[in-house]
Steps between C-alpha positions, in 0.01 A plus 500: 500500500844480643412176673362348186812601309726324749296185474527502123876533512524210742289283274719585202809401690344169593407438138850580381653270761258228397597547135871477581439187702300348218772589252764340722285191541448490125875519440559220752237287334648572159846399623361182653315420179819558299694275737229235482497519121880477494496209743231329297708549187808364674301206631368441153854508358620273778212263433591500134863423585391232742269347242782513246738331745242232578450445127876474442553260788210284388662476160837435662344214694367351177837556333668319789279196445585500130872529571484216751326282242775514237872460460493587131726801455297632206178501705675663797638782289171549315326548834778736612473726195120506461411586859665848501314594183152362564477541879742780586444718192862515386553538128790258450687228683822309433674212678876462461660173609869439559680237291820406685649309208496823294528742796213701352143603578249421227136600456306181572148647506326830426157652460372836380706509180240460231678577173738248351793745484484574874462132582805414289709777657411405857537126445847550357631700797807365681663655806834389640542436870701821544280720279462840675131504402435207738751584772259699718220246465726211598687673780236443767176323584268803466325636194658771286268772371574704193218756489453837333789729589753220547848617399698175542635409160524119553135488609396717208700277263319190627163670456593606147604143413168369635303786340373622838508865615444400861526163670557308819752211500501215752782246543374140511750398766788254482863534598706809402707295256205286394190722480170369368394806304287815499133588455445849356160665457449848360325744271555734207407863566342557161244227541141599431383277784548609860721256688623459854733775614805339650553596864680296762207494746217444253287191542589401144874497562445321832280246323766453235756441774280221639468347154877507454550327834264217398654467155855496640405230752338290228802529269737407785285198587491400134877521475549305823262229379673488163841479667376220726350315205826543310695362796262206522542434127877518530494270802273259312738506201794447734325207667412356161861539387624335819250217458624447146859499622411254773328278246808506276725431797279216617504344154878525485532347843256216437655424162843454658408302811518122446160341459616157617770365729761247384441138592790362706510140613515487878417866540188710545499852358200732553444869434250771572476853366239737645513845338401815679283759327805711420746300294825432682822355374486146640631223279612139520647261248619141456809453283572144376879477460689282254645263762161405646511753781222754555541871564241668724451876493282726712531876494334836540551817299469832683220725383160431349322494168651483153856604599516216754352251251752601231793469741366164616494375140853629443629337819337169415657501153846585638483230767390238250783588264770506770376183675542288184876530533467249787662744742460485875225720656734770629660547160159505328385786724830687459485477119133595494574800722766628257253487212213660694707783648536647152124519441318519834375855582671653806185478711440130434661168593423128515517264795557141393565158652652242267562137584607190305361161601664167421195271520706181526715604798276756665777761493367850475748782429365851537583871506291800594486855360318669786180295483292369790672204665339164414420260784640145499298253705737234625487285814178669614665842486458790258837660426580812300708436191742789531732622226615859462485713188379839372183530289555487125538818300628725779880481476732319257780269614301330777583153637233262625556250778416136419364247743404133477227294661441127465132415501410158634161333458237701688691829476327799344588858403252786475595789272282813526476871421469790742126531435459206739694619805404867453125435506331707777206431726241755612729624780783570254712205617700313233480125458878496523786252455478346848133416467571340161795304639289365790219409264734295279667329796164395644385328180589140429738451208272237350213741462468613141251778572749743656430778251123466532521504878732800492259696281218428747726617782574826317131558426411448867781733603405790269125458555209497260530873433875498460629616162791315344780755474745314277531190287546175691720239332569159652710209372540181703763235430477173694687172477263208515534244778479204265 
C-alpha cells in the first residue's frame, strides 16, 4: 500500500507540472495572438494610410495636369481652394494674394463658406503687409499650424477673421518684400461633420503642402509669362513709335532735299541720296544766287530720327536765308553758326560744306564747318579741298577759313557724306578716305558715270550681306570739256 501511495503522489506531481506547462504555453500563445492582432491592426491602419496617401497623390497628379493646362488665375485659385475640401477633408480654404500697389493682402478665392454673410465677410477681408496676424505665416517657407490649444494671439486673430478654429497656413513663395500670398485651410470645431484633424505629419497636411508647391509654381510661371508678354508689348509699342518717328523724319528729309539739280551751261551736276534704314541727318542743297552764281551745300546733322530731321530743316532754312545776302562762304557759315548756337541742343551739331560757283569763270570759293573733305579731280590727281572750321551749333564766335579753286574743263569735284567712307566690309574694315581718293584719281574726268561706278564699288566692298549703316549722299560737279 505504501508503494502504491508513492506512485500516486508521483503521478499527481507530473499532472500538476503538466498543467503549469500548459498554462504557461497558453499564456505565451495568448500573448502571441495579442501581438499578432495588434500587428494586424497596425498593418491595417498603415495600409489605410498608404491607400489614403496613394489616393491623395493620384489626385495631386491630376491637379498638376490641370494646373499645367491653364494660366487663368481664376481657374488656378478655384483648383487651389476646392482640393483641400473635396480631397483632403478640410472644411474651409482661403487664398490671400498680395497687391503691391496697395501693400495689402486680399482674399482672391475661398471655398467652404456657404451662407452669404460669411462669404461677404471673408471676401471683404484686407490685411496690410505688416499685420501681426500674417507675420508668422510670412516669416518663413514652412507651414504655420494653429490647432486646438494654440495660445498665440496673432494666429488666433487670423483664425477668427477667417472663421476657422484651427488651420494650417502655407506661404506661396516670392521675395520677402514681394510675397505672392498665402493658402490657408482649416476647420470649425463645432461642425457636425468630422473633418481632418490638423497635425504637422498627417498625410493630409503633407498633401496640402504638395498642392501649395504646385500652385505657387503655377502662379510664378503665370506672372513670369505675363511680365514677358508685357515687355514684348512694350517693346512692340516702342518699335512702332520709333517706326512712326522714322517715317516722320524720312518725310521731313525727303521733302527738303532738292528733287532736281539746276541746269548750268557748260557744267554737269549730278546727285545721289541713298538712305539707311535708320534716318540720319544728311542733306544737300543748291542755292541760286542773285548774281548768277550757285551755292552748293552738303551737310550732316549728328544724331538720328526726328531730332536730326528737325535740325536739318532748321539748318537748311538758316543757310538759305543767310546765303541770299550774297556773302562769301566763310561769312555764311559764321552767321549761320551764330543763329544755330542759340537753338541747337548741347548734344547735337551740324557739319557743313558750303561753296559758291561762278559758272562763267569756273571760280569756286568754299568754306568747311567740319564736314568730310571733298575731292577735286584735276590734272589726273584727286586732291582734298581743305578749309578749317568748327561744326555749326557748337560754339558761337567761330571763324571759317575760305579757299578758292579754279575749275577748268574736265575738272570735277565729288562732295559726299561720312556714310560713304565709314562703310564697313565683313572684316570690319572701313572703306576710308584713301580708297575713295584713289578711286576718283583712277577714273577719267570725261566719264559721267562716276557716282554709279562708286556705288558699285561700295556694294562690292561691303558684300551682299552688308547692312548700310548710315545715309550715303553724293553730289558731283564737273566742268564740261566743250
